[in-house]
N, C-alpha and C positions, 0 to 999 in steps of 0.2 A: 537576883544575879544581874539583871539589867542595870539596877541602881549602882551596884558595886562596880561594874565595868565602866559606867559613865563617870563615877567619882574618880576611879583610878586614872582614866584618860585625862580628866580635868587637871588632876594633880601633876601628872606627867607633863602636861603642856607647860606647866610653870617651870619645868626643869630643862627643857630642850627646845631649841628654836627650830629644829628639823624633826618632825614627828609624823609618822603615818601609822595609825592604829585602827584598822577597820573593826567595826562591831557587827556581829551577825554573820551569817553564812556568806561565803564568797561564791560568786558565779564561776563557771569553768574557766573563764579567760583571765580572771583578776590576779591569779598567781601563776600564770602560764609562762612556759618557755616556748616562744614561737621561733621555729627554726626555718630560716629562709633558704629555699632551694631554687637554684637556677637550673631547670630541668635538663637543659642541653649539656650540662657539665656534671651531673650527679652520678649517674650510673647507666652505662650502655648495656642493654640486655640482649640485643640482636646483632651486635657486631658491625654496625654501620658507622661507628665512630662518634655517634651522637647519643647523649643521654635520653632516656624515655620513661614513660609511665611505669612499665614493667620493672625497669631498673630501680625506680623508687620503691615500688612494692616489695622487691626483694630485700631492701635495706630497712624496712620498717622496724624489725626487731632491734636493729642497731640503734635506731632513734629512741625507741622505748627504753633501752638500756642506758642511753645517754641522759635520760631524764626529760626528754622533749615531750611536751603535751599537745603541741599543735604544729603543723607544717604550713608554711606560706609558700605557694608556688608562684613564681614570676610568670608572665604571660605564656600560655600554651595554646592560644587560639590559632585558627588558620591564618597563616602569615607567610610572606616571602622571606621572612627573617633577615631583612635588610637593616633593621634597627633593633636587634636583640629580641624580637617578638613583640615589641611595642607598636609595630606597624601591622595592624590587624586588618584582614580582608573579610573575615566572617566571625562574628562574636558567638555564633551558635554552633560552631564546630571546632574540632581540635586540629592542630598542625600535625600532618601525618608522620613527620619525623619523630614525634613523640609516641605514636601509636594510633589506636582507634578510640572512638568514644567508649566502646566497650572496655578497652584497657583502662580508660580513666575511671569508669564506673567500678571496675575491679579494685583499682587503687583506693577509691573512696570507701568501698565496703571493707577492704582489708584494714585500712586505717581506723575506721570506726570500730571494728572488731577488737582492735588493740587500744581502744579509748584514746585515739589520736584524732584531733580535730583537723580540718582542712580549710585553709583560707586561700581564696583566689585573688590574684591580681586583676583588678578591674580598671580598664583604661578608657575613661569617658571623654577625655579632652580632644582626641584626634583619632583618625583612622589612617590606614595606608592610602596612598593615592591610587592604589589598585583595587580598592573596595568598590563594589558595585554601586554603592550610594554615590561615591565621588564621580564615577563614570556617568551616572544618570544626571547628577547635578551639572557636570560639565556640559551635557547636551540639553540642559534645561527641560528635562522631562517633568511632566506634571507631578506635583507633590515633592519633588526633589530639588527644585530650583534653589531653595534657601537652606538646604541641609548643612551647607558650609558657609563661611563668611566671604562673600564676594563683593568687591568694590571696583568702581570705574577708576581709570587713571585720571590724574589731574588734568591731563590733556587728551581726554577721551575722544573728543571730536576729531582732533588732528590725527590720532592713531587710527581711527576708523577710515579716515579719508586716505591715509598714506601708510602703507605697510612698513615703510622704512623709518617711520617716526618711532623713537624710543619712548615707551610708556613711562610716565612719571608716577611714582608711588603715592598713594593717598595721603600718607603722613610719614613721620620718622620712626614708627614703631620698628623694633629690631628683633631679629631672630637670635635665640640663645646660642646656637652653634653656627652662626653665619652672619650675613649682613642684614639687609632689609627683611622684615617679616612678611613682606608682600611678594608673592610669586606670580608672575604673569603667565596666564594660560592662553596660548594662541588660538585654541579652538573656541573657547567661550569669549575671548577678547575682554577679559577682566582679570584683575588680581584676585588671588585667594590668599587668605591669612594662614600662616604657619609659624607657630612660636618656636618650634624646635629645629626641624630641618625640612627641606623642600618636599620630601616624600611623605610628610605627616601633616596634612591639612587639618586645621582646627574645625571641629563641629560647631554649629550655631545653636547655642542653647536658648536663644530668643525665639526659636521655632519650637512650638509645643510638640510637634511630631518627633523631635529628637528625644524629648522627655519620655514619650510613649515607647519609643524604640528601646531606650535604656531600661525602662521598667520591664519590658518584654524579655530582655536579656537576663536581667536579675532574676525574674521569676523562673526562667528556664533552669538556671544553674542552682538556685536554692531548692527547687523541687527535685533536682538531681541529688542533692545532699550536701551542698557546700555549707560550711559553718560560719562563713564570714567573708567579707570583701576587704581588700586593701586598695583604696582609691588612689590611683596614680595621678600625679601632677594636678591635684585638686585646685590649687590656687590659680591655675591657668585657665580653668574651664570657662569663666566668663570674661568678656571684655566690655568696656564701656561703650555705650552707643555714641558717646562723644568722640569724634574722629580727629580731635586736635592733636598736635604734636605733644609728645611727653617731654617734660622739662629736662634740659641737659644739666647734668651735675657740674661738670667742668667744661666751660665753654672754650678753654684753651686747647682741648683735644677733640678729635672728630667724634661724632656720635657713634656709639656702639652699645650693645646691650647693657654692659656694666657701667656705662656713663649716662644712663637715663634714670629718672625717677619714675618708676612704673605705676603711676597713679591710674592709668586707664587699662592696663593689660593683666594685672594680677590682683588677687585679694579683693575682688568686687563683692559688695554686700549680698548679692543674689546667691552666692555660694552657700550661705547659711540655710537659706530656704531649700536648696537642693539637698543638703544633708538631711534636713527634716523630711523631705519627700521620700528619700530612700530609707530613712529610719522607719517611717510609717509602713513602708512596704515590707521590710524585714520583720517588723513587729506583728504584722498580720499572720505570718507563719508561726510566730511565738505563741499567739493566742490559741493556735490549734494544738501545739505539742509542748509548749512551755520551755522550749529550747532557744536560748539567745543566739542570734546570728550577729556577729560583731561587725562594726565598721572601724577599720583602721584607715588613716589618711596619710598621704605623703604631701607635705607642703613645707618648704623651707621658709616659713613665715615667722613673724614675731609672735611671742607668746600671747600678746593681746588678741591676735587673730585665732591662734590655736585653742585658746581657752574658750572662745566662742564656738569652736567645733564641738567641744565637750557639751556645752549647753544646747547645741543644735541636734545632738543625738549620736555623736561619734564616741565610742568607748575608748579608742586609742588614737588620739591625734599624735602621730609619731614624733617623739622627742629627739631631735637631732643635735641638741645642744652639747652632747658629750662626744660627738664625732670629731675626728682629728682635723678640724679646720685650721688649727694651729696646735702647737705642742702644749697640752694641758698640764699645768702644775697642780699640786694638791689644792692650793687655794682656788684655782680655776674650777676644779671639780666641785669643791664645797659650794662655791658661788652658784654654779649652774644648777646643781641639785636643789639647793635651798630655794633659789628663785622660782623653780617650777613647783616644788612640793608645797611651799608656803603660800603660793599665790593662785594655784589652780582652783577651780570652783569647788565648793563644798560637795563631798560625795564622789569626786572624781578619783580615778586610779592613776597612779604614776606609771610611766613606762620609760624604758631606756633602750637605746640602740648605740652600740659602739662601732659596729661594722655593718656595711651593706654592699650591694653589688655595684654601687656607683662610686665608691670611695676606696682609697688605699686601705688595705688590710693593716691592722695596727702592728703586727710584727715587722712589716716593712717600714712603717712610719716611726714607731717607737723603739724597735729593736726587740730581739728575742728575749731579752732579760725581763720584759714586762708582759709577756704573753699570759702567764698564769695570773698575774696581778689584775690585768684588765678583764680577763675572763671572769675572775672572781668578783670584781666590782660589778660587772654586768649582771651576774647571778645573785649577788648579795643585796642589791637595792630592792626596795619594795615594789610590788605591782608586777608589771609585765616586763619580761626580759626578751628582747628580740635579738637573735643571734644569726650569724651568717654561716652557711654550711662550710665545714673545714676549719672554722675558727677554733673548734675544740682540739684540733691537732696542731694548731699554730701555722696553718698554711700562709704562704706569703704571695705577694703580687707576681704576676707574669710581666715580662718586658713588653707589654702590649698596651698602648695608651688607651685604647677603647675598652678592652676586655681585661684590664689589669687584675681585677679581683674575681674574675669568672673562670679561672682555670679548672680543669678536671679534678674531681675529688680524688684524693690520694688514698687508695684503699690498702695497697700492699706494695712490696718492693719488686714485683715482677714488671715486665715491660709495660709501659703506659700506666703504671701505678695501679693495675687491676681495674682501671676504669673501663677499658674496652679490650676485646681480643681481635679487633680489626687489624689486619696486617698492614694497612696504610696509616694506622694510628688514629688518634682522636681528632675532632674537628678543630681543635686548637692545642698547642703544645702543652705538655705536662711540665710543671715546675721541676727544675733539676734536682731539688732537694728531696724528691719523693723516696729515694732509696732509704733514708733514715726517718723521714717525717711522713708517716703513713699510719693508718688505723691498726693494721696487723702488728707492726713493730711496736707501736706505743702501747698496745693492749698488754704486751708482755712486760712492760717496764712500770713498776709501781709508782715511780716518780715522774712519769711522763706528763706532758700537757693533757693528754686525753684522760688519764686516770685522775689527775688533779681536777679537771672539769667535772668528771662524774662525782667526785667527792663533794664538791660544792653544790652541784645540782641536787644531790640528795637532801641537802640541808633545807632546800626550798619546801620540802614536805613537812618540816617542823612547824609547830604552831608559832614559834617565835618569828621565823622568817615570813610566814604567811600573813601574820596579823600584828606583829609587834611594832613597837616604836623604833625610832632611829635617831642617832646623834653622831655628829662628826667632830673629830679633833685632828689637829695637825701638829706634828712634832718636828722641830728643827727646820721648818719650812719645806720639808722633803718627805716626811712620812705621813701617809694618809691613813687615818684610823676611822673605821666605821663600826659603830656599835648597834646591834639589834637586840632589843629587850622586850620582855613580856612578863609581868608579874606571875609567879608560880611556875614559870618554865625556864629552861636553860637560856642563858645569855650567850651571844656569839659576838666576837670581836674580830674584824678583818683588819690586818695591818699590812700596808704596802709601802716598801721603800721605793719611791719613784725616782730616786737618784741612782742612775745607772753607773756612776763613777766612784761613789764613796760609800763605805759602810757607815750606817747611822746607829747611834747608841740611844736607846729609849728606856725610860722608866715610866711605866704606865700610871703609877700612882701620882705622878707629878701633875697630871691634868684630868684624870678620870677617877671619880669617886665611886664608892659602893661596889667595888670589885672585890672578890675574895682574894685572900693573900696569894693563893696559888691558882693558876689557870692551866688548863690542859690543851695541848696542841691537837686540833681536829685534823688538820692537814697542813703541810708546808710545801712550798715549791721546791724543786730540785736544787735551786741555787740558794736556798735559805739555810741549809744545814740543820733544819729542825725536822724531827720525825713525829709521826702520829703517836700520841701517848706521852710524849715528853711534857715536862711541866715548866712553867715560867712563873717566877715570883713577881708580882706586880710592884713590889717595893724595891726591887733590885734592877740594876742596869743590865740590859742584854743587847747584843750586837745583831743588827740586821744587814745582811750582805747587800751589795748594790743590786737593785731591781728585785729583791727577794720579797716573798709574800707568805704570810702565815695566817691561820684562822684559829682562834682560841675559844674555849668555852668554859663556863662556870656551872658545873652540874648542880650547885646548890641554889642557883638563881635567887639573888637578893630581891627585895621588894621592887627596886627600880634601879636603873643605871642611867647616869646622865653625865654630860660633859660639864666640868666645872667652869670652862670658858664661856658657857652659855647659860649658866645657872641663874635662876631668878628666885627671889624669896617668896615663900608661900605666905601670903598675907591674909588677914581676916577678910578683906574684900574678895580675894580669889575664892576662898572657901564659900562665901555667900554666893558667889557666881556659880559655883558647882552645885550648891543646894538649889539654886534657882532652876538650873537645867534639870535636876532630878525631879523637881516639882512639875516642870513643864511636860517631861516625857513620861511621867508616872501615869 
């Protein structure tokens, strides 16, 4: 059987330039749907207007029915919540607005009982300026002096002599959401380094005590039952010891964060050793119970950096290349998917994220016509699908620049969308479309975004989607076609008309070979005018409405499916290559 699978894989490789075909058993995370929850906005159980742990626990059955296999919780640690919970004052306790530590334990136990994994947001780069570590560091208490990055002013002597002298920053390093990354602290009479905003001072990872603190934190939460960590802002954790100015990109405009080449403040080589350090810690637990705790990472870095995250021990270096940094065309999606899948390290698992809490939700960006299509794309790709709460019902952005994608979950059409029964309303406004766009209403409509999402998520349990190969075709520069295939099993074909203005006419046999003459509709978006069970002839033209999406299947599963646009000839040398691998692995 091993030889057969290997030979099939080698032959398929000659037919498709984009292929993912795992051999052997998959770990729990490798085909997961990871559902991001911003706890403050998911479900309020106690009527105070803010989401909480018990609210999430109440909705676990909904998540199971949705096809979710893991939940990722954004920060829930003790915090003044001045920066969305990323301003932590105690890593070893929970923010009381979410409940108690016992409430969190109950959530963990309830999730695990339903075979849902729980991934925790881990924020190692900075703390709140109200953290006790920072207060002790300000006062230069023993052991805490260098917990943060402190530097003298360039004119330190003059500043100490004269309180009216304005301190000059050590260099031109800039804050992402401000001006200089150096913040003067009048008590300590030094600058501290903050890459994001003033109230988030960066920790000093050149101090070994910080490493020990982080290990202590990870040990605590893993022993409690966490199944993985999502490391926030990983590329920012280390800064160079070189305090020179960073190069200015365009000298004709003033220095700002986006006009500097960040050679000293991001993606320092030491970060790879840090991943290895935490990988070893998590694997110590696996040795005891054989359960993998995953490492997800957040870094908007080049793939050359992210691929080293893989080899350093991260299972999921989050792939942001499909996010809406600009309007993606079918060719853009093909390029970005191919560039990751064909170049990632051997044995690595692909992942995709099309929405998260920091970006515009795609209904707002692309329009409602493509809600089903983009949800399907996220779920249809191989590996890990990371989705944002509310994406399954097509939630849109709030008119709030900071919390645009963090609106309350829309559960029903009652006041405040069923998120809270607080007479004063939720912590932030509910989107005005909640009357029609909510879980309860969409559950009753077979053609809703929610039911379309569920139909596609169920396909992820098929062997073809779990383990099969993948090929991409583009028709008319507008229609994106993604084939998933596995010999001996059903083939599935996702077709999205990404043109929201014009109907596109497609004949599949023009570009895709080895399909049966007739394919069956698994599911069609409401705007497709195709219903489950309908048939499409691959040799005849059919019309796809603007923005419409359909998924087709071939129950007779031919030996392989491939894109003729990427077909290569099977030569004698290739067969020898396959036989060589069989010999090596036998």
